ZAMARGU-4260 file (C-alpha; in steps of 0.2 Angstrom, whole numbers, plus 5000, padded with zeros to 4 digits):
<rodrens>
0) 5000/5000/5000 | 5014/5012/5004 | 5022/5009/4987 | 5005/5012/4978 | 5003/5029/4987
5) 5020/5035/4983 | 5029/5025/4970 | 5043/5038/4968 | 5048/5037/4987 | 5064/5027/4985
10) 5066/5025/5004 | 5049/5016/5005 | 5056/5003/4993 | 5072/5002/5003 | 5063/5001/5020
15) 5052/4987/5013 | 5067/4978/5005 | 5076/4978/5022 | 5061/4972/5031 | 5058/4957/5020
20) 5076/4953/5019 | 5082/4955/5037 | 5067/4954/5048 | 5056/4942/5038 | 5069/4933/5029
25) 5060/4932/5013 | 5073/4935/5000 | 5061/4933/4985 | 5050/4946/4991 | 5064/4958/4995
30) 5071/4955/4977 | 5054/4959/4970 | 5052/4975/4980 | 5068/4981/4972 | 5064/4976/4955
35) 5047/4985/4956 | 5056/5000/4963 | 5067/5001/4948 | 5052/4998/4936 | 5044/5013/4945
40) 5059/5024/4945 | 5069/5018/4930 | 5081/5033/4930 | 5087/5033/4948 | 5103/5023/4952
45) 5100/5021/4970 | 5089/5005/4970 | 5100/4998/4956 | 5115/4999/4967 | 5106/4990/4981
50) 5100/4977/4970 | 5117/4975/4963 | 5123/4973/4981 | 5109/4960/4984 | 5114/4950/4969
55) 5133/4951/4974 | 5130/4944/4991 | 5120/4930/4984 | 5134/4926/4972 | 5124/4931/4956
60) 5139/4941/4949 | 5133/4943/4932 | 5116/4950/4939 | 5126/4961/4951 | 5137/4968/4936
65) 5121/4971/4926 | 5113/4982/4939 | 5130/4991/4944 | 5133/4995/4925 | 5115/5001/4923
70) 5117/5012/4939 | 5133/5019/4932 | 5124/5025/4916 | 5114/5037/4928 | 5128/5041/4940
75) 5144/5041/4929 | 5155/5050/4942 | 5152/5037/4955 | 5170/5031/4959 | 5164/5018/4972
80) 5153/5010/4959 | 5167/5010/4946 | 5178/5001/4958 | 5164/4988/4962 | 5162/4985/4943
85) 5181/4983/4941 | 5182/4971/4956 | 5169/4959/4949 | 5175/4958/4931
</rodrens>
């Protein structure tokens, strides 16, 4: 409901992601929340980076790289992101 009321509020997606991932332990739901957030905010790199971290922690390196690179398109000066991409190549 919170997402429906304010789909552009990135912190809502982040908070729900953290709730499902860490408190509930539902990784599938946590992933779906981030994917929906990216669909609703396709030009904001914030959730892309979080999803990249999520995939990296799960060992899904190609998925992590995809979202890190996608985020870099919208935040090309992000040096930490560039280092993460280089580290995973």
